[in-house]
Structures are given as structure tokens and as C-alpha cells.
C-alpha angles and dihedrals in degrees: 000000000000122000115220119230120242090256091050092051091047091051091047090051090049093051092046091050092052092048092049091046088056091051095058102087137175119278122239093263100050145285127348111257116268111261136181117192097162123086105230132183117230089252093052093044091049095050091047094045093048092050094046093047089051090052091045091049090055087064103028112032119210095236107109095350116122111193120216105211123178107210116228100182095245123135089242093051091052096048092042090056091048092048092050090051092049088052092055103261120140109229128205127180127213090263095061104025099086108126094007117111108231143159107244112225125199129184137200124198111183127177123220118178103296098350138070124215113211126189131180113197137190126171090270105029143044121190113190134178138162122230136191115221114236132186089259100040131294138308130206114252100176138051117259116271114210123186118185120192127196124233099039128090123233098188 
């Protein structure tokens, strides 16, 4: 029986997390509810949100895309909304989106030991990445995982 090194176990946990993140899919009626289980500082939430919005924008440009975002009151939700607006996206919430065509966006921020898994989801796209929290914010520690689904519209 071979004992895995600490680095090997960390890499195995990272791969398993990415695989499991890809397995969680949308239900038949829409997106999973936005959820933040990690306690983030404003600096960490801002650096993660800015990076994720940049990755999202590479696939779904802001021109003509109105994002339907349901606020949850978390620090991450607030900075994500601000980052989307800075990047040129029009944002509507549930309270004002009636009659406006939009691409609903959900997010998941989940803590695991010393890392945070973050996913932005639309009906047609998931963008996922893992970050390590640092004293000054957060830094990516995984490649970007992109899952595109047919049948849904992103913009």
C-alpha cells in the first residue's frame, strides 16, 4: 500500500473537486440557487469576482447581454454585481426583470480546507475555477473549467 504525499493528496482533492463541480448540473426548471458557503473578505471576493467576470466575458460578451442576477446579500454577490456592471453588463434583479429578456446567472462559492471553488452558471454555460485565499485577496490555483450545454441561450 502506497501512501500519497501531501502534494499528491492535494492534487487528487483538486481534481475530484473539479470533476464533482462538473457533475452538478442544472435542474429541468432552471439554475441552481446562488449560494456562498465561504467567508470571504471584500478583497478576496473582489479579486475572485473580477477574475471570474473576465473569464465569463471571454465566452459571453457584455454587448446586448442583460444578466438576471438574484441578490443573496453576500459580500461575493455584491462585488460580483459591481464587477459585471464595470465590465459593461446590464444587470436586472428579480424585482425589476418582469418583461425584460435576460440571461439568468447563478453563482456558487464553496470553501474546502484552504481553497474556494467558484462557479458562474447560465442555462448554457458553467465557468468554474478554484482559488486559494491570500492575505491580500485570492489567487487562482486551477485551470478554468468551462462546460457548454446546447439548447440554452447565454445571451
